[in-house]
N, C-alpha and C positions, 0 to 999 in steps of 0.2 A: 766651846771651841778648844780643841786639844792644844797643847804646847807646840807640838810639831806643825799643826796646821797654822797656828799663829805665826810661827817662824817662817813658814813657806810663804804665807801671804805678805809678810813684811819684806822678805827678799824680793817677791814679785813686784811689789809696789816701789821699792826703793832703788832697785838697780836697773841698768840698761841691758838686762839678761837677754831678752828677745824683743824684736819690734812688734810681734804680734803673738797671740795665742792661737795654737792650732786646734781647730774644732773639727777633726778629721778622724777617720777610723784607724790611723796609723800610717806613717810615723806621726807621733802625737807629742804634745807638750810634756816635757819631762821635768823632774825636780832639779834644782841647782846641784844637789849632792850626787845625783846620778850622773850628770854631766862632768862634775868635778872628778868622779872616779876615773875618767878616761885620761887624766893628766899624767899617769905614770906609764912607763913602757914595761913590757913583760916578755920573757923568753918562753917560746912554746915548748922547750924541752925541760924547763925548770920545774922542780917538784912543787914549789909554792903555787905555780900557776896551775899545774895539773891537779892539785888538790882543790883549787878553787873550782875547777871543772867538775870534779867528782862531787863536791858539795852541791853544786847547781843541779846535777843529775839526780841526787837523792832528794832534794827539796822538790823538784818538779814531780817525782813520783809520789811523794807525800801529799802534794797539793792535788794530784789527780785522783787518788783513791784513799778512802778511809782505811782500807785494809790493803796495803800496797804489795803484799806477797804475790809473787807471780808476775809483777810488772817491772819494767826497766825503762830507761830513757836514753836516747841518743841525740846529740847535737849535730847540726849540719850547716856548713857555710852557706851564705846567700840568703835570699829573701824567703818568706814563708812558702811561696810557690816552688822553690827548690826542694823543700822538704815534702811538699805534696807530691811532686814529681818523683822523688826518691821512694816514697811509699808505693805509689802506683806502679812504677817501673820495677820495683823489687819484689813486691808482695804477691802480685798476680802471676801464677806459673803460666808456662806456655799452653797447657791444656786448660787454663782457667777462663772464666768469662766475668767481666765486670759489669754491674749495673750501677749507673750514675743517676742520682736523684737530683734534678735540677729545677730551680726557680729563680735563677739569676745568673749573673756573669761568672760567678766563681764555680758554680756547678758546671757551667759550660766549659770552663777552663779545664776542669778535671776530664771531661769528655775529650777535649782537644789533646790533652796529655796522652790519654789512652790511644787516640787515633795516631798520634805521631809515633808511638812505639809499636804500632801494629798489634795492640792488645785487643782481643775480642771483646766487644763492648756494646751494651744497649743502654739507651738513655730513656728515662721517664721524665717528661717535661711537664710541669704543673703550672706554667705561666709565672710571670714576674710578680703577680699580686695575689697569689694563692700559696698557702703552705703545703709542704709535702703531705699527702694523704696516706696514712698508714694502711687503711683498708685497701686502697689501690695497690700499694706495695705487696700486700699479702696475696692479692689475686695474681700479680705479676710473678711472684716467686712460685706460686702454685702452678702456673702455666709453663714457666721456663725453668726446668730443672737443671739446665746447664750452667746457670748463674752460680758462681762460687764466692764472689765478693760484692759488697754493696758499699758505695761511697755516698756520703751526704754532707752538706754544709750545715753546721749548727746555726750560726747567725749569718744570714745572707746579706752582706752589707750593700749589695746593689740597691736594696730598698730599706733595710733595717729589720727585715723579717727574721723572726725567731722560730725555726722549725721545731716541731714537737719531738724532740730527740728521744725522750724516754719511750714513747709509743713506737717510734721507728725502730729503735734498738730491740724492743720486745719482739717485734715481728721478725727482724733479721735473725735473732737468736733462736726463735721458734723454728725457723727453717734451717738452722744450723749453718749459717753463712758467716764469712769473715766480714766484720764491720769496720769501716774506715771512716772516721769522723774528722772532718775539717772543722776544727774548733779555733780557727785562726783569730777570730774577733770576739771570742767568748771566754776562752780559757783564762782564768785568773780574775774574770770580771763577772761571771755567772756561775753559781755553784753547780758542779756536776761531779759524778763519781764514775770514773771509767770502769772500775770493777763491777759496780752495780748494773751499769749499762751493758757489760759484757764487750765493751769496745776492744778490738784487737789492736787498732792503731788510732791514736789521737794526735793531730798535728796542730801546732801553733807557732808563733814567732815572737822574737825578743821584743819587738817594738809595738805590741798591742797592749792588752790589759795588764801585763806585768809592769808595763811603763818603763821598759828599757829603750835602747836605741837600735836602729836597723843594723844588720850585719849577719845575723844567723837565725835559724829556726830550730825547732826541736820536735821529736816524736816520742810520745809515751806509748809503750806497746806491751802487750802480753809477751813475756819472755819466750814462751813456746811459739807464738806466731811470728816473732822476729827470727827465731832460730830456723824456722821453716823457710826463710827467705834465702838461705845460703845457696849460692850458685845460680840464683834466678835473675839477678840484676841485669838490665839491658843498658847500663851505663857504668863507666868506671868511677867517675867522681860522685855519682849519685847512688853508689852501691850502699844501701842502708845497712845490710848485714856486715859488710867489711868495716864500715865506719864504727858500728857498735862493737864488733869483735876487737878492733884496735883499742878503743876506749876501755874495754874490759880487760884485755890482756896487759895493756901498758898503763893502767891506772890514771886515765883521764887524757891520755895522748890522742890527738887528732891525726888522722892519715896525712892530711896536707895542711898548709899554713892556716892557722885559725885567726879569726878577728879578735885578737887579744883585748884590745880596749873596749870593744863592744861586750865581750864576755865579762870583763870586770864591772862594767856599768850595769849589766844584767844582774850580777850578784848583789850589788847595792840595791837595785830595784826590788829584788826578792826580799831583802832585809826590810825595806820600807813597806812592802806589802804586809809583812808580819807585824810591823809596828802599827800599821793602820787598823789592824784587827783581823787580818786574813781576807779570804774571798768574800765572806758574807758581808763584812764591813764595806769593802770596796764596791760590791754590788749595790749596797744601799746608797752609797754616794752617787754612783752612776744613775741609779733609778731616780733619786731625788733630782739630779741634774736634768734628766730627761723629762720628768713631770713639770718641773719649773720652766723648761724650754717650751714645751707644748702649751702650757697655760699662757705663757707670755706671748708666743707667736699667734696662737688662736685669738688672744685678746687684741692683737693688732690686725686681725682679719685673714691670717694665713690658715690654710687647712692641711692636715696631715694626709699623706698618701694612703697609709695603712690604717685599719681599725685598731684600736688600742689592744685588743685581745692577741694580735699577732705581732705587736711592736716589741722590739728588743730595747734594752736601755743603752745600746751601743752607739747607734746613729739613727737619726730620724729624717725621713724624707718629707719635704713640703712641696706642694703644688705651686706653680708659678701663679702670681696674682693675675686675675683676669682683667688685664689693662694693657692697652696697645703700646704704652710707653715703657713697659717693663723690659729691661735687658739684664740678663743674669750677669754678663761681664761688667757692666756698670755698677750693679748692686755689689758684686764681689769686690771690686776695687774700692768702693766707698767704705765697706766694712773692713777691708785690709788696712786702709788709712786710719781707721778708728781703732785698730789693734786686734782684729779678728780674722782669721782665715777659715773659710767654709769650703764645701765641696760641691762641684757640679753634679747634676743628676746622671743616672747611668741606665735608665730603663727606656724602652721604646714605646710604651703605651701611654706615657704622660710626660709632660714637661715639668721637671722637678729640680730642686737642689736639696743638698743634704747637710745636716749639722751634726757633728759628732758630740757625744756626751762624756767621752772617756779621756784619760790622760790626767795630768796634774791640773785638774779643773774642779772648781768648787762652786757652790751655789752663788757666791758673790760674783763669780765670773759670768754665770748665766744671766744673772740680773743686769750686769753691765752690757752684755751682748744684746739683750732685748731692748735696752735703752738706745743702744747704737743702731739697731735695726729701725726703731721708731724714728730716729733722727735722720735716717738715710732712706726713707720711703719717698724718693724724689718723684715718683709717678702720681702721687696723690695730688 
């Protein structure tokens, strides 16, 4: 056990920090030091603050690509969906056409964004329990040459599905299309290289695997692809190019009031990611959490919704027990009283609940959760 981990566990056990552990896909449980970073006020015009922003932007690009030349980053106020909408509404030109690959609620949300903005769009739906099929994608791009942009969810937290991003990216780039990757629930927790993928836009949020708090999201983009967005935005506040240009020209300045406390907490979270050993080390912790969770839950008679080969280490869906007395609301409240908050299911094909494996969560926490589940199986 590392010294940092020992310190965090001691703080978790000794203080009234939180009444429960968040086992969700975000917002998630954060470290005491990330929360403490928000205790100072910042001026959005001050050089100290703007240099903090610039450091975050550089660190994000370095995290996203082993060879970061040709990539840049831009931060955007709001939840991750704000950033997704900023990309969709800024990147697709009036004469463009968007293909959305969907197998869950978050792919469907991208399609809805396009529809709201009147962007020409076609959807390929693979069902909630199947990954995106790269061969079917290739056939679609072969048939519909009007498609200019392709959007895909990397980790679809509707189920916990991990889509085959490398194969998808290979197909998109073979057809010379713009690739938009919603890496909301994977960036910082699953190794990926935007440059190797050829991703033009990669979107994530402060309160996911970097383990910051809610308040802003970010876009990591090919500089040339971002520059091509100039004058295309369908929104003032979500104009991705203008936001980026302001940060570039004014050394970290945001166009409008930024969430200063959240930004400072995110900087601390990035430092802690580095201290943990980077994305590879964090991915191992999350994967270990997920493995222990599945072993423990299956040992109690629960079954996973997805086969292991499609399962991400981010969040896991479990089927309801086949028992007439089981009520998710009751189960949820009992676990909450025991110190754990889980997530309801989100798919139409099966009754499920979900348990997140990310955040400031360790093997010891998962073991305690499994014991709490065992103690609260009231329907037995």
